[in-house]
C-alpha positions as CSV (number, residue, x, y, z in Angstrom):
1,M,-18.3,24.9,-23.6
2,T,-15.1,26.6,-24.7
3,E,-11.7,25.7,-23.2
4,S,-11.5,29.0,-21.4
5,E,-15.0,28.4,-19.9
6,A,-13.9,24.9,-18.8
7,F,-10.7,26.4,-17.2
8,S,-12.7,29.1,-15.4
9,E,-14.5,26.3,-13.6
10,I,-11.2,24.8,-12.4
11,R,-9.7,25.8,-9.1
12,I,-6.3,24.7,-7.9
13,R,-6.0,25.1,-4.1
14,P,-4.3,23.7,-1.0
15,A,-5.9,20.5,0.1
16,T,-8.0,20.4,3.3
17,P,-9.0,17.4,5.6
18,A,-12.4,17.4,3.8
19,D,-10.6,16.5,0.5
20,L,-8.9,13.4,1.9
21,P,-11.5,10.8,0.8
22,A,-11.2,12.1,-2.8
23,I,-7.4,12.3,-2.6
24,G,-7.3,8.8,-1.2
25,R,-9.4,7.5,-4.2
26,L,-7.1,9.3,-6.6
27,A,-3.9,8.1,-4.9
28,A,-5.2,4.5,-4.9
29,M,-5.8,5.0,-8.7
30,L,-2.1,6.0,-9.0
31,V,-1.1,2.9,-7.0
32,R,-3.1,0.7,-9.4
33,V,-1.8,2.3,-12.5
34,H,1.8,1.9,-11.4
35,H,1.2,-1.7,-10.4
36,E,-0.2,-2.4,-13.9
37,F,2.9,-0.8,-15.5
38,D,5.2,-3.2,-13.6
39,P,3.7,-5.5,-11.0
40,D,7.1,-6.7,-9.8
41,R,8.3,-3.1,-9.0
42,F,5.2,-1.4,-7.8
43,I,3.0,-2.5,-4.9
44,P,-0.6,-3.6,-5.6
45,A,-3.6,-1.8,-4.3
46,T,-5.4,-3.5,-1.4
47,P,-8.8,-2.8,0.2
48,D,-6.9,-0.4,2.6
49,T,-5.0,1.6,-0.1
50,E,-7.5,4.5,-0.3
51,R,-7.6,4.9,3.5
52,G,-3.9,4.4,3.9
53,C,-3.1,7.0,1.2
54,A,-5.6,9.4,2.6
55,S,-4.1,9.0,6.0
56,W,-0.5,9.5,4.8
57,L,-1.4,12.5,2.7
58,G,-3.5,13.9,5.5
59,S,-0.4,13.8,7.8
60,Q,1.4,15.9,5.2
61,L,-1.2,18.7,5.3
62,T,0.4,20.1,8.5
63,T,4.0,19.4,7.5
64,S,5.7,22.7,6.7
65,S,7.9,21.4,3.9
66,A,5.0,19.5,2.2
67,I,2.6,20.7,-0.4
68,V,-0.7,19.0,-1.2
69,L,-2.8,20.7,-3.8
70,V,-6.1,19.7,-5.4
71,A,-7.7,20.5,-8.7
72,E,-11.4,21.1,-8.2
73,H,-14.0,21.2,-10.9
74,R,-17.5,22.3,-10.0
75,G,-16.8,21.5,-6.4
76,A,-15.4,18.0,-7.0
77,V,-11.8,17.1,-6.5
78,I,-10.6,15.8,-9.9
79,G,-6.8,15.8,-9.3
80,Y,-4.1,16.2,-6.7
81,S,-0.4,16.8,-6.3
82,Y,2.0,16.0,-3.5
83,A,5.4,17.7,-3.3
84,A,7.9,18.7,-0.7
85,L,11.1,20.7,-0.2
86,E,14.1,18.5,0.5
87,E,17.6,19.4,1.7
88,Q,20.7,18.2,0.0
89,D,20.8,14.4,-0.3
90,W,24.2,12.8,-0.4
91,M,22.8,9.4,-1.2
92,V,21.2,10.5,-4.5
93,L,23.8,13.2,-5.2
94,R,21.2,15.9,-5.3
95,G,21.3,19.4,-3.9
96,P,18.3,21.1,-2.2
97,A,15.2,20.7,-4.4
98,G,11.5,20.7,-4.6
99,M,10.4,17.1,-5.1
100,I,7.1,16.2,-6.8
101,Y,6.1,12.8,-5.6
102,D,2.5,12.5,-6.9
103,I,0.5,14.2,-9.6
104,L,-2.7,12.8,-11.0
105,V,-5.8,13.9,-12.8
106,D,-8.9,11.7,-12.9
107,P,-9.0,10.0,-16.3
108,A,-12.4,11.5,-17.1
109,H,-10.8,15.0,-16.9
110,R,-7.6,14.4,-18.8
111,G,-6.6,15.9,-22.1
112,G,-7.9,19.4,-21.5
113,G,-4.9,20.8,-19.8
114,M,-5.9,20.1,-16.2
115,G,-2.6,18.2,-15.5
116,R,-0.6,21.2,-16.8
117,L,-2.5,23.6,-14.6
118,L,-1.9,21.4,-11.5
119,L,1.8,20.9,-12.4
120,D,2.3,24.6,-13.0
121,A,0.7,25.4,-9.6
122,T,2.8,22.8,-7.9
123,I,6.0,24.2,-9.5
124,T,5.0,27.7,-8.6
125,E,4.4,26.8,-5.0
126,L,7.8,25.1,-4.7
127,E,9.5,28.1,-6.3
128,M,7.8,30.5,-3.9
129,R,9.0,28.4,-1.0
130,G,12.6,28.7,-2.3
131,A,13.2,25.5,-4.3
132,P,16.2,26.1,-6.6
133,R,15.1,23.2,-8.8
134,V,12.2,20.8,-9.1
135,V,12.8,17.0,-9.5
136,L,10.3,14.2,-10.1
137,S,10.3,10.6,-11.2
138,T,7.9,9.0,-13.6
139,A,7.2,5.3,-14.4
140,A,9.1,4.3,-17.5
141,R,5.8,3.3,-19.2
142,N,4.0,6.5,-18.4
143,E,4.8,8.2,-21.7
144,S,1.9,10.7,-21.5
145,A,3.2,12.1,-18.2
146,Q,6.8,12.2,-19.6
147,R,5.5,14.3,-22.5
148,L,3.8,16.7,-20.1
149,F,6.9,17.0,-18.0
150,A,9.2,17.6,-21.0
151,R,6.8,20.3,-22.3
152,T,7.2,22.1,-19.0
153,G,11.0,22.0,-19.0
154,F,11.9,18.8,-17.2
155,R,14.8,16.7,-18.6
156,P,15.8,13.1,-17.9
157,T,18.6,13.0,-15.3
158,M,18.4,9.5,-13.8
159,I,17.2,6.0,-14.9
160,E,16.0,3.7,-12.2
161,M,16.7,0.0,-12.9
162,T,15.2,-2.9,-11.0
163,R,16.4,-6.5,-10.8
164,E,14.3,-9.2,-9.1
165,C,16.3,-11.4,-6.7
166,T,15.6,-15.1,-7.2
167,S,17.5,-18.3,-6.5
168,R,17.8,-18.7,-10.3
169,S,19.8,-15.5,-10.8
170,P,22.3,-15.2,-8.1
171,A,24.5,-12.2,-7.8
172,P,28.2,-12.7,-8.7
173,P,30.5,-13.3,-5.8
174,L,32.2,-10.3,-4.2
C-alpha cells in the first residue's frame, strides 16, 4: 500500500459520544506515557483513568470553545486531539490563544504522518475559530513530539521546572 493510499483511508473529524471509549483508551495511554517520563511530576494511570478521561473529554464535546478531533483509520479511532480557545491569561503572561492540550496517535499507527495530519487539522480548526496563535506544552522527554511540533512551526517559549517538596530540602526562609 502506498503512502497516499494509506492517507486516503484516514479521516480526521470531530469526535462524537460514540468515540469516547476509544478516546478514553488513548488518553489513558497518554497518562501512562507521561507518568513513565517522570513519575514524580505526572499522575499515574489507575483502573478508572480510561473512564475518567472519556468522561472529561465527553464533557468538552458540547463546550463551544473546545475542539476534540479523532483520526479514524478504516472505521477505528487511532488518534485524538483536544484543544480549546482561551482568553488572555495574566498568570502565564499570554494573550488570547488556541491551546492544544492533548494529541496522540496509537503507537501502531505512528511514523506515517498521522500525527502531522491530526496536528494540522487541529491548528486549522483553531485558526478558523479565530485563534491568533497556537500554544502547546510537551513533556521534556518527548523528543519525537518536539520534533513534530518544530517541523510545523512551533518554537520553545517556556520551560516548566518542578521541585519536589520534602523535609530534607526545605525552602530558604523568606
